[in-house]
DORO-844578 format. One record per residue (C-alpha): residue in three letters; z, y, x. Coordinates in steps of 0.2 Angstrom, whole numbers. Each point is the difference from the previous one (the first is absolute). Example, Ala and Ser with C-alpha at 12.3 -4.5 7.8 and 13.67 -1.06 7.14 Angstrom:
<rs>
R  type      z      y      x
R   ALA     39    -22     62
R   SER     -3     17      6
</rs>
This chain:
<rs>
R  type      z      y      x
R   UNK   -148     46    875
R   UNK     16    -10      2
R   UNK      8     13     11
R   UNK     -4     13    -13
R   UNK     10    -10    -13
R   UNK     14     -3     11
R   UNK      2     18      3
R   UNK      0      4    -18
R   UNK     14    -13     -3
R   UNK     10      7     14
R   UNK     -2     17     -7
R   UNK      5     -6    -18
R   UNK     15     -9      8
R   UNK      5     16      9
R   UNK     -2     11    -16
R   UNK     10    -13    -10
R   UNK     15      0     13
R   UNK     -1     19      1
R   UNK      1      2    -19
R   UNK     14    -13     -1
R   UNK     10      9     13
R   UNK     -2     17     -9
R   UNK      6     -8    -16
R   UNK     15     -8      8
R   UNK      6     15      9
R   UNK      9      8    -15
R   UNK      8    -17     -5
R   UNK      7     -2     18
R   UNK      7     18      0
R   UNK      9     -3    -16
R   UNK      7    -17      6
R   UNK      6      9     15
R   UNK      9     13    -10
R   UNK      7    -13    -11
R   UNK      7    -10     14
R   UNK      8     16      8
R   UNK      8      4    -17
R   UNK      7    -18     -2
R   UNK      7      0     18
R   UNK      8     18     -1
R   UNK      7     -3    -17
R   UNK      8    -17      6
R   UNK      7      9     15
R   UNK      8     13    -11
R   UNK      6    -12    -13
R   UNK      9    -10     14
R   UNK     11     15      3
R   UNK      7     -1    -18
R   UNK     16    -10     -2
R   UNK     -4     -8    -16
R   UNK    -17     -5      6
R   UNK      7     -8     16
R   UNK      7    -14    -11
R   UNK    -17     -4     -7
R   UNK    -11    -13      8
R   UNK    -16      4      8
R   UNK    -11     -5    -15
R   UNK     10     12    -11
R   UNK     -2     14     12
R   UNK    -19     -3      1
R   UNK     -1      0    -19
R   UNK     10     16     -1
R   UNK    -11      8     14
R   UNK    -16     -5     -9
R   UNK      6      8    -16
R   UNK      4     16      8
R   UNK    -17      1      9
R   UNK     -8     -4    -16
R   UNK      8     16     -8
R   UNK     14     -9    -10
R   UNK     12     13     -6
R   UNK     17     -5     -4
R   UNK      9     11    -13
R   UNK     19     -1     -1
R   UNK      6     -8    -17
R   UNK     13     12     -7
R   UNK     12     -8    -12
R   UNK      9     13    -10
R   UNK     12     -4    -14
R   UNK     -5     14    -12
R   UNK     11      0    -16
</rs>
């Protein structure tokens, strides 16, 4: 009888790990995509003269903003009279 219960517990444990793995797969895929975006954006920004003067933290913040979909619109100042 004890062998029966241990097999049930082992089966439930395997089922739990499988379920957890299936649920974590999309999250790990999104994290991988996010890390790739941050890395490529940082590399691209490092080629811009104005960004080369920034420290690493500022470059990372800018990269995160771009990967999050931040859109920067130019502020046009016009003196209309």
